[in-house]
N, C-alpha and C positions, 0 to 999 in steps of 0.2 A: 702793570695791570693788564690782564689779557683783554682782547677786544670783546670776547663773549664768554659767558659761563653757561655750561650745560649741566643742569641739576637733575639727577636720576635717583629717586627713592626706590629701594629694592627690598622686596620681601618674598622669599621662596620663589624666586624668578629664575631658577637655574635653567629651565627649558628655553627661556627667551633672551636672557640678558646679554649673552655673547653677541648675538645678531644685532640687538639694540645698540650695544656699545660700538659695534662696527659701523653702524650708520652715523653715530656721533663722531667717531674718529675719521670718517671719510668725508667730512665737510670740506668744501672748497675754501672756506675760511679756516686756516690752520692755527691762528693765534687764539687758542681757546684753552680753557680749563674744563675738565669734566669731573664734576663732584658727585660721587656715588655714595649714597647713604644706605648702609645695610641696616634694616629695621629688625634686628634680632632674628634673622632667617634661621630655620632649622634644617634646611637642605644644604646643598653645596654652593649656594649663591656667593657667600662671603669668600670662600676659597677660590672660586672662579674669578671674582672681582680682583682679588690680590694677585692672582696669577697674571691676569691681563694687564694690571697696573705696572707690573715689572717690565712690560714691553713698551710702555708708552708713558713718558714722564708727565704728560698733561693730565693723567688720571689721579685723582685723590680719592681714597676710600675712608669714609667715616663710619664708625659703628655705634650703635645704641641699642638699648633694650627695646623690645617690641612695644610700640605705642600707637601704631597705625599710620596712615598716609599723612595726616596733619603734622605731627611732630617730625616725621622723616623729611617731608618736603621743607618744613621750616628750618630744620637744621642745615639743609643744603643751601637754602636762601641766605642764612646768616653767614655761612662760610664762603659764599660766592663773592668774587671781587671784580668781575668783568664789567666792562662798559655797558654791555647788554646782557640780560638774563633770559635764559630759555629753560623751561621745565618739561622734561620728557619722562613718560612712564616707562617702566622697565620692560614692558612687552610691546612697545610701539616702535615706529621707525621714522627717522628723518630722511627726507629726500636730500641728496648731496648738496644742493644749492640753497637749502633753507636759510641758513644764517647769512649767506652772501646776499641773497635777494631781499630778505627782511631787514637786514642792517642798512643796506643801501636805501631802501624805501624810508626807513626811519630817519636816517641822516638827511636825506633829500628834503623831507617834509618837516623836519624838526619835531617829530611826533614822540610822545611818551610811550605809546602803545602801537604796535603794528599787528593787524589781524589778517590772517590768511585762511585758505581753505584746507580742510582735512578730508581724507577718505577712510571708509571703513574697510578693515581687513578681517574677514570672517575666520576665526580660529578653527572652526569645524570644517569648512569647505575650501578655504583658501581664496574665496571670491573677494574681489575688490569692488566696492560700491561708492558712489558719490554720497556725500552727507551734506545736504543743502541747509540743514537747520542751524549750522554754526556760522553761516555767512548769508544772512537775509538782509539785503541792503536796499530793497526797492523803496522803502519809506524815506530814504535819503535823497531821492530824486537826482541821482547821478553823481552826488558828491562822493569823492574818494578820500578826502581829508576833511575832518570836521571837529568842532569843539562840542563835547557832550552837553555843556550848559546851554548851547543854542539848539540842540536837537535831543531833548530828554525823553520823548514819549515812548521809545522802544529800545532804549539803550541796553536794558538787561535781557530782553527777550530775543535778541537777534544774533548773538554770538556765543551762546552757551556759557556756563561757568568755567569751562575748561581753560587750563593754562597752555595746553599743548598746541593750540592754534593761534597763539599770541607770542610776540616778542616784547619784552619790557625794557625800557631804558633803566639802567642800574641806578643812576642818580635820582630818578623819579621815585623808584621803589624805596630807596633809603631815606630821602627827604620827607616822604609822606608816611613813613613808618608802616608800610604795608607788610603784614605778616599773615601766615597761614594759621588758621585755628588749630588747636591741638585736639582734634577729634579724629575718629577713625574713618568717617565717610563725609563726603561733601566738603572736604577741607579747602577746596579752592573757591567756594562760593563767596566768602567774604573778601578774600584777596582780589579775585577777578572783578567782582562788582564794584569794589572800592576803586580799583584801577580804572574801570570804565567810566565811573562817575566823577573821578577826581583828575583825570588827565586833562592837560591843556589842549592837546591835539591828539587825535586818533587817526591813523592812516590805514587804509584798506589796500590789500594786495590780492588781486584776483588770480591766485595761483594755488594749485594743490601741492602742498609742500610737506605733508605729514600723513602717516598711515596710523589709524587708530584701531587697535585690535578689539573686536567684539566677540561675543559668545565664548569668552574665556571664563570658565567656571571659578577660577581662582582670583579674578579681579575684584576690586572694591565694589563694583556694581552688583556683584552677586552676594554681597555680605550684608544686605540690609537687615538681616536678623540680628547682627551683632550690635548695632546702635541705630534703631529705627528713627530716633528723634534728632540725630546729628544735624540733618538738613534744617530742622526747625531752629536749632541754636544758631545756625548760620544766618538765617533770615532775621532773627531777633537782633543779632549783633550788627547786621547791616542797617536795620532800621535805626538802632541807637546811634550808629556812626553818622547816618544822614541827618538825624536830628541835631547832633552835636555840631555838625558843619553848617547847619542852617539851610540844607538843600532838600529836606524832607518834602516840603510842599512841591518843589520843582519836580522831583523824581517820584512822587507819590503814585501816580497811575502806573508808571512802568514797574515800580516795586510790587504793587498789588497784583498786576498781571503775571509777573514772574513768580510771586509767591503762590498764586493759584496753580501755575504750572508745577512748581515744586511739590506742593501738597498732593496734587492729582497723580503725578508720576511716582511719588514715593508710596502712595497707597497702592498703585497698580503693581509695583515691584515687590511688595511684601511677600514673604515666603511662608508665613504662618498666620493663622487667624489671630493669634495673640498679638503679633506685631501690627496687624491691620487695626485691631481694636485699640491698641496703645495710641496709634496716631489719631484715630477717630475720636477717642475719648479726650485726648489732649487738645485737639482742635476745638471740640465742643466746649471744654471747660475754660479755655483761655485763648487758644490759637486764633480762632476766627476774629476775635476782638483785637488781639495784640498785633496780628498781621493785617488787620483791616481787610479781610478777604472779600467782604461784600462792599468794599468802599468805592467800587466803580460800578457803573451800570453794565449790563450785558453788551450794550452797543459800544461802549468804550473799551471793554476788555479786548486784549490782543487776540486771545483764543476763546471764542464763545463756548466751545465744548468744555474747557477747563473751568470757566465760570459756572456752567451748568453743574459740573461735578462738585464744585465747592458749595454751590447753593443746595445741592442734595444733602450735604453734610448736616445742614441745620434744619432740613425739612423732612428727611426720610429716616426710618429706623435703621439700626446697624445691619439687620438682616437684609433689608432692601438694598442698602448701600453696598454690602458685600456682593450681592448678586449682580448689581449693576456694574460694579467695577470690573467684574470678570466676565461680563457678557458684552462683547465688543461690537455686535451688529448695530447698524444705525438705528433700528427701531428702539434699542435700549437707550441710546443717547436721546432720542426724541422723548422717551418716557420720562427722563429727568425733568422735563418741563410740563408734565401732566400731573393730574391728581389721581390717576388710576392706582389701584393697590398692587402690592407685590404678587398676590394671587392672580390678579388679572393678567399680569405680564407672564406669569408661569403658565397659565392656561393658553395664552396667545402663543407661547413657545411650543407647548404640546401640540396645539392645532397646526402650527407650522410644520412640526415633525411629521404629523399624520399626513398632511398635504404632500410633503416631500416623498414619503413612502408610497402614497397613492400614485404620484407621478411616476416613480420608478417602476412600480408594478404595471402601470399602463404602458410604459415604454417597453418593458420586457415582453408583454403580451403582443404588442404591435410588432416587435422584432421577430418573435417566434412565428407569428402569422405570415410575415414577409418571407421568412425562410421556407416555410411549408409551401408557399406558392411560387417560389423561385424556380427558374428553369434548371439551375445547377442541381437543386435538390431533387427534382423530378428525374433528371438524367441519372443521377446517382442511385436513386431507388430502382430504376429500371435495370441498371448494370448489375446491381447486387441482388436482384430478385432471385436468379437461378441458384446461387450459393445458399441463400437463406432457405429456399424451398427444399434443397437437397439436405440441409442440416435438419430440418423438421422431419423429413421422411426417414432419415437414419435414426432419429430419436424414437420414432414410433416403432420401427423394427426392433430396436434394442429392447423395448418393453415387452 
């Protein structure tokens, strides 16, 4: 049994997967298996995986018909045999000591889950940025090892649904029957949230050990139009699991705040009015109740802005909601808590535009006035006066 399994689902990742695999192969912990699941790629991904596998006996390549990130990730999970499990996306990178540091932390603390920091790698610019939202630990008052049953209030909101900033003890995953949902998007939601709520101990590791590629138009984040309600299915399954395990009341507030985040962000990321309306209509018909979206007060909610946006779901028209979700200035967030009409806000925006144009014109007039009265302008006029006068004289003679 290898010390760790690295699971990499791959779909049309020819541009990235060689470098991603290299980061997995370069781990300072060498007793690993690397399970690559090709999810019916139509480019050269599968051929590249097989080519690289011939040079490294630790690599196993599994193939399947295209089913999305859920089935691909779950196939890798089922095939993995390591003491520790790590899940890597096909366009991301591991720092060389990721496994070494995370495994040491997990074994030292006897934790079921180790959580560390990740950074953003911008696919368009190459810029690397910190990503603080996957490691928000202030609410733990300095604890770096904890039991979620004793600290339930923000367990879902502080570490994201991602698997790539977490290392999982293999025996814990197998004994609890943790699986990835067979959906195309948000497939890690149920797996990760179950792990966070069912672990006996969670250890934090304040180290940036992973690079998460953003602004990649081929990633699952940019495919919300394929399955806009997959995230909703994840939350429903999570609630059902919490109820079955008798922990619904304990984790209720954390669940509601995280569901508010999920609904708000998926509405924000929709790529068509049809998808936006699908989510809105489903939430109004059943989702608000089934997710208990208004089940905590605004004061209790982890993110008051997300509470406001979900509250607007049940108090505003679809047209108002659409406008608000894609108008990100603060006055629009404030509007969510008012009774003014959409027309009022539209007029306010128009007035704001007029005021801005007026400010620009005044600034241009002031700049022009300053130039006319500047010393350099006057000197320039004096120097060029003779050529200008000569040009005018020659013009009159030509007539």
